[in-house]
N, C-alpha and C positions, 0 to 999 in steps of 0.2 A: 503494499499499500505507499509505503513511504516513496519507492520508484515511480509509482503511477503518480503521486501528488507532485513530485519534483517534475516530471514532464509535462504535467497539467500547467504547474507555474511558469515553465519556460514558454509554453503555447500561449498563453494569456499576456506574456510581454514580448511576443515575438518581434513586435514592430520597435520596441525600445531596444535599439542596439546595445547600448552602454549596459543596461540592466540584465539583458539577455547573456551577454557575453561574460559578465560578471558570475551569472549563476553558472555557467557552463565552466568557466576556469575554477570556480570553488568547487566542482565535482571532480575535475582533473586534479585538482590538489590532493583532495581526499583520497583519491585513487593513489596517487605517488606517496602520500603519508602512509597509506595502508601497505603499499607495496615495500616500503623501507621497514614497516614494522614486521613485515613476514620475512623478509630477507634476514632481518636481525635475529629471527629464531632458528635460522640455519646453523647447524654444526658440524664440525669434522669429524668423520669416523676415525677413531682412534684404533691402533694397531691391535689386531686378535691376538697376536702371538700369546703364546703360554695360557691360553684359555683353550679348554676342551672342546672340540667342535660340536659334541653333542650338547655342551651349553650354549654355544651359540646358537644351533638348531632350535633348541627349546625355547630361547630368548625370542628368537625371530617368529617362530609360531604362535608364541603367545602375543607379541606384540601385533601382529598381524590380525588376531582375532579380537584383540582389544580396541583397536582403532581400524577398522575396516575401510575407512573412507567410501562408505557406499557399497562396500564390496570390491571395489577395484583393487585394494591391497592384497588381499588373499589370492585374487585371481593373478596378479603380477607376480607374487613370489611364486606360486605353484608353476607358472609358465616359464618362469625364468630360471626355475631349478629343472625343469623337463629340458629346457633349451640348452642348459649348461651340461647336462648329463648326456645330451645326445650330440653335442658339438664337434665330437672327435669320433664318432661312429659313423663309419662311411655308408652304412644302410640308410641313413636317414639324410634328407636334403636340407630339411628346415623344420621348425615349429612354429606353427601360426599363433596368432592371439596373445602373444605376450604384450603388446602395446595397444590391444584393441579395447575400446571403451567399454565397460560394463553397462552402459544406460543405453545401448542399443541391442534389442533381442536378437536373438540367432536368426528368426524369420525374417526380420526387417534388414539385418545387416548380410543376408546371404552366406553364413556361415553355418558349418556343420555341428559345431559346438563352440564352447568358450575357448577351449585351447584343442589344437589338432596338429598330428605329425603329418608330414609329407614325404613318402620314401623316395630314393632315387629314380624310381621308375614312375612316378608322378602318382601314384596311388595313396590311398589314406592309411596312415599307420593308427595309433590309438586315438581315441577321442576323449575328452575331458570337459567335465562340467564342473566348475569350482564356484562353491557357494558358503554362505555362512548364515543361511536362512533355512526355514523348515522346507523339506522337499515332499511334496505331495503328488498325487495322482495328475493333477492339473500341471504340474512342472513336467511331469513325464509325457503327458500328451504333446505339450508344447515343444518338447526336445523330440519326439517323434514325428511331428507335423513339420518342423523346420529342417529336418534331416530328409525325410521324404520329399519335401519341395524341390530339393537340389538334385534329387535321382541319383545319389550315390549308393552302391552297395551296401547292404545291412552289415553293421558294424557294431560291436558292443560299445556302450558308453559308460565311462567310470564317473561317479560323483565323489569329488573330493570335498567332504562336507566335515561337520563336527558330528562325531560317532559318540553315543547313539541318538541325541536328541533331535537331530535334523531329519530323521527318517522314521522316528515314532509312528506317525499318521499311517504308514505303509504297512505296518504289522508284519513285518518280514520274520520268516523263519530262519532265514540265514542272510547273508549280505548280498544276496543277488536275486532279480525279479525277472520275468520275461513278461513285457506288456506291449501289447499290440504287435507282437513279433520281434520287439526289440529287448535285446539283453542289456539290462542295467545293472551295474555293480557298484558297491559303495565302500569306500575306505576313509579313514579318519584324516582330517587335515594335519594335524599336529604330528601324527605318526607319519605321514607322506613327505612332510618337511624334514622330519629329522632324518629318516632312511635316505632320501636323495641327497641330503647336506652331506652326511657321512661318506657317501658313495664318492663325491666330488674330490679332486685333488686339492692340496692346500691353495695352489696358485687359483683354480676354479672356484673355490670356496670365497677367498678374498674378492676376486672379481665380481661373484654374485653380490657380496654385501656392499659393495661400491655401488653396484648397479641399483640395489633398493635404496640406498642413501640418495642417490641421484632422483629417483621417483618420489623419495620424501620430501626433496628438497623444493619440488615443483611448486610455484607460486600458488596453485589452486590447492594445495593441501591445507589442512587446519592447522591453526597453530598449536592446538593441544595435541594433535598427532607428531608436529616437529618437536615439541617439548618432551614428549614421551620417547622418541626416538633419541634424543640427546642424553635423558637418563638413561636409557637401555644401553646405547652403543656410543655415546659421545664421551667427551672429556669428563663429564658430570657423572658418570657411572661410577 
């Protein structure tokens, strides 16, 4: 409503050049002040030497779930881990979805999943949905429909989520279900992060953490997220 009122006020004084320009400049100054405030929250990632990789992985998983940034941080972390793990495997050509916005659905974005692997022969590898919200039948229906819309061969879809709370409504007897002809399987986000992080070489682990640090440093991230990152991985830890 504040934005609406601001635009209305500019429109009411559009013919008063001086007043109109003052209003616009005031807005731009506030934007610059906010940008400076956000930039001041960015922290340097301190060396992780001497810290057991499992501890780093646990902290990264916990941070991602506590400050999900609308789900974009868990998806980015999971995707970046998969990309790092596949980067030197000649069977894989690329991992897609690392930098894709979570605010576009699979159907509208014409993508088979949140994150997916492409093999060197251009066929699909594994498909992943990453979430920190409840997974219900409606979510499975959406995945089936978006995948079918693209005309790809049927492939299992792995949900990386919080176990078991995110899948309680599905009433599963195990960690997989066949729904409308598609196999869905479910794994815990924190466990996934820990295992993949431990599988990386020390160089890849450091590169991954630097990549996540850049993600958190983006001006669009919440200040609370930046401060929490500084406490977890910056000089303040």
